[in-house]
C-alpha positions as CSV (number, residue, x, y, z in Angstrom):
1,M,0.0,0.0,0.0
2,S,1.4,3.4,-1.0
3,A,0.8,6.6,0.9
4,E,-0.7,9.5,-0.9
5,P,1.8,12.4,-1.5
6,A,1.6,15.1,1.1
7,T,0.0,18.3,-0.1
8,K,1.9,21.5,0.7
9,T,-0.1,23.9,2.9
10,L,0.0,27.6,1.9
11,T,0.2,30.7,3.9
12,A,-2.2,33.5,3.3
13,E,0.6,35.5,1.5
14,E,1.3,32.5,-0.9
15,F,-2.5,32.0,-1.4
16,Y,-2.9,35.7,-2.3
17,Q,-0.3,35.3,-5.1
18,L,-2.2,32.4,-6.8
19,P,-3.9,33.1,-10.1
20,D,-7.6,33.1,-10.4
21,P,-9.0,29.6,-11.1
22,P,-9.3,29.1,-14.9
23,E,-12.9,27.9,-14.5
24,G,-13.9,31.0,-12.6
25,G,-15.4,30.8,-9.1
26,K,-14.1,31.7,-5.7
27,M,-11.2,30.2,-3.8
28,E,-10.8,30.1,0.0
29,L,-7.9,28.9,2.1
30,V,-8.9,26.4,4.8
31,C,-6.2,25.2,7.2
32,G,-3.6,26.0,4.6
33,R,-5.4,24.2,1.8
34,V,-7.0,25.8,-1.2
35,V,-10.8,25.1,-1.6
36,T,-12.3,26.2,-4.9
37,H,-16.0,26.9,-5.3
38,M,-18.1,26.9,-8.5
39,P,-19.2,30.3,-9.8
40,V,-22.5,31.2,-8.2
41,G,-25.9,31.3,-10.0
42,G,-27.9,34.3,-10.7
43,E,-30.2,34.0,-7.7
44,H,-27.3,33.7,-5.4
45,G,-25.6,36.8,-6.9
46,S,-28.8,38.9,-6.8
47,I,-29.4,38.1,-3.2
48,A,-25.8,38.8,-2.1
49,L,-26.0,42.2,-3.9
50,S,-29.4,43.0,-2.4
51,V,-28.2,42.3,1.2
52,G,-24.9,43.9,0.6
53,S,-26.5,47.1,-0.9
54,D,-28.8,47.5,2.1
55,L,-25.9,47.0,4.5
56,R,-23.7,49.4,2.6
57,S,-26.3,52.2,2.5
58,F,-26.9,52.0,6.3
59,V,-23.3,51.7,7.2
60,R,-22.3,54.7,5.0
61,E,-25.2,56.8,6.2
62,H,-24.2,56.4,9.8
63,G,-20.4,56.3,9.4
64,L,-20.2,52.8,11.0
65,G,-17.3,51.4,8.9
66,L,-17.3,49.6,5.5
67,A,-19.5,46.9,4.0
68,G,-18.6,44.9,0.9
69,V,-18.6,41.6,-0.9
70,E,-16.2,38.7,-1.5
71,V,-13.3,40.1,0.6
72,G,-10.8,37.5,2.0
73,F,-10.5,37.5,5.8
74,R,-7.6,35.8,7.4
75,L,-9.3,34.2,10.4
76,F,-6.5,31.9,11.6
77,E,-2.8,31.5,11.2
78,V,-0.5,28.5,11.0
79,P,-2.2,26.9,9.2
80,D,-3.8,29.9,7.6
81,T,-7.6,30.1,7.0
82,V,-8.9,32.8,4.7
83,R,-12.7,32.9,4.2
84,A,-14.5,35.2,1.8
85,P,-18.1,35.8,2.8
86,D,-20.7,36.8,0.2
87,A,-21.2,40.1,2.0
88,H,-19.6,41.6,5.1
89,F,-19.3,44.6,7.5
90,V,-16.2,45.8,9.3
91,R,-16.5,48.5,12.1
92,A,-14.8,51.8,11.5
93,D,-12.4,51.4,14.5
94,R,-11.1,48.2,12.9
95,L,-10.2,49.7,9.6
96,F,-6.7,50.9,8.5
97,D,-6.9,54.7,8.2
98,G,-10.5,54.3,7.2
99,R,-9.8,51.7,4.5
100,M,-9.6,48.0,4.0
101,P,-6.1,46.6,3.2
102,K,-5.2,45.9,-0.5
103,S,-4.8,42.2,0.3
104,F,-6.7,40.0,2.8
105,Y,-8.1,41.6,5.9
106,P,-5.9,40.4,8.9
107,G,-8.8,39.2,11.1
108,Y,-12.5,38.7,11.1
109,P,-15.5,40.7,9.8
110,D,-17.9,42.1,12.3
111,L,-20.7,40.6,10.2
112,A,-20.3,37.8,7.7
113,I,-23.1,36.8,5.4
114,E,-23.2,33.6,3.5
115,V,-25.8,32.9,0.8
116,V,-26.5,29.2,0.4
117,S,-26.3,27.8,-3.2
118,P,-28.2,24.7,-4.2
119,D,-25.0,22.7,-4.4
120,D,-23.8,23.8,-0.9
121,R,-23.8,21.1,1.7
122,D,-25.0,21.9,5.2
123,T,-21.7,20.6,6.7
124,E,-19.7,23.1,4.6
125,I,-22.0,26.0,5.6
126,Q,-21.7,25.0,9.2
127,E,-17.9,24.8,8.9
128,K,-17.8,28.4,7.6
129,V,-20.1,29.6,10.4
130,D,-17.9,27.9,12.9
131,D,-14.7,29.4,11.4
132,Y,-16.2,32.9,11.5
133,L,-17.4,32.6,15.1
134,L,-14.2,31.0,16.4
135,G,-12.2,33.6,14.5
136,G,-14.0,36.4,16.4
137,T,-16.9,37.4,14.2
138,P,-19.8,38.6,16.4
139,R,-22.6,37.9,13.9
140,V,-23.0,35.5,11.0
141,W,-26.0,35.4,8.7
142,V,-26.8,32.3,6.7
143,V,-29.3,33.2,3.9
144,R,-31.2,30.3,2.6
145,P,-33.1,31.1,-0.7
146,E,-34.9,27.8,-0.9
147,R,-36.3,28.3,2.6
148,Q,-36.6,32.0,2.3
149,S,-35.0,32.4,5.7
150,V,-32.0,34.1,7.3
151,T,-30.4,32.5,10.4
152,V,-28.4,34.8,12.7
153,H,-25.6,33.1,14.5
154,T,-23.8,34.5,17.5
155,P,-20.7,33.3,19.4
156,D,-22.8,32.2,22.4
157,G,-24.2,29.4,20.3
158,V,-27.6,31.0,19.7
159,A,-29.0,30.7,16.2
160,R,-32.2,32.6,15.5
161,T,-34.0,32.0,12.2
162,L,-36.1,34.7,10.6
163,R,-38.5,34.3,7.7
164,G,-41.6,35.8,6.0
165,D,-42.7,39.0,7.8
166,D,-39.7,39.1,10.1
167,T,-37.2,42.0,9.9
168,L,-33.4,42.0,10.4
169,T,-32.5,44.8,12.7
170,S,-29.4,46.7,14.0
171,A,-29.1,44.1,16.8
172,D,-29.0,41.3,14.2
173,A,-26.2,43.1,12.4
174,G,-24.3,44.1,15.5
175,F,-24.6,47.8,14.7
176,D,-24.3,50.3,17.6
177,V,-26.9,52.6,15.9
178,E,-30.6,51.7,15.9
179,G,-32.6,52.0,12.7
180,F,-31.4,49.2,10.4
181,A,-34.4,47.3,9.1
182,L,-34.3,44.7,6.4
183,P,-37.5,42.8,5.8
184,V,-36.6,39.2,5.2
185,A,-39.2,38.9,2.4
186,R,-37.5,41.8,0.5
187,I,-34.3,39.8,0.3
188,F,-36.0,37.2,-1.8
189,E,-38.1,39.5,-4.1
């Protein structure tokens, strides 16, 4: 019986230098190993943009920090783990002179949002949620288009699912300012 060859683990810096996958899609670094995801479908992209736009508008209006999409966050080192949520928020006091770095953010987002695609497995989504929470992220949203729901995860192990007429609030996003209101139904219009 022959042993399989060992795969070299990468650092976040080495990972950042890799070319884009020729097939397209998104890459993440998990415990030093590259994980490639298929390009997302239209529904996934529309939902990520919708949620990200609402976040960005509120964050800008109140000077809370920055919101964006698909940024790599280095959650752990040795071996490095870099996750790229579909949308995110980073508080102003955690930015670098009011900006995000040119490469991966060295740490966690204050809010990570993952939109579930039809081919995503629940175990993979849970691994991402666990990585964000263990890495320091105070809030993680898992948006499930097929169920038309959003589950808000917090580090204390509480997971609250909203759907239908429910509304995501400033507390759900971890904002210090009241007034954020995103009806769950609007996400899936």
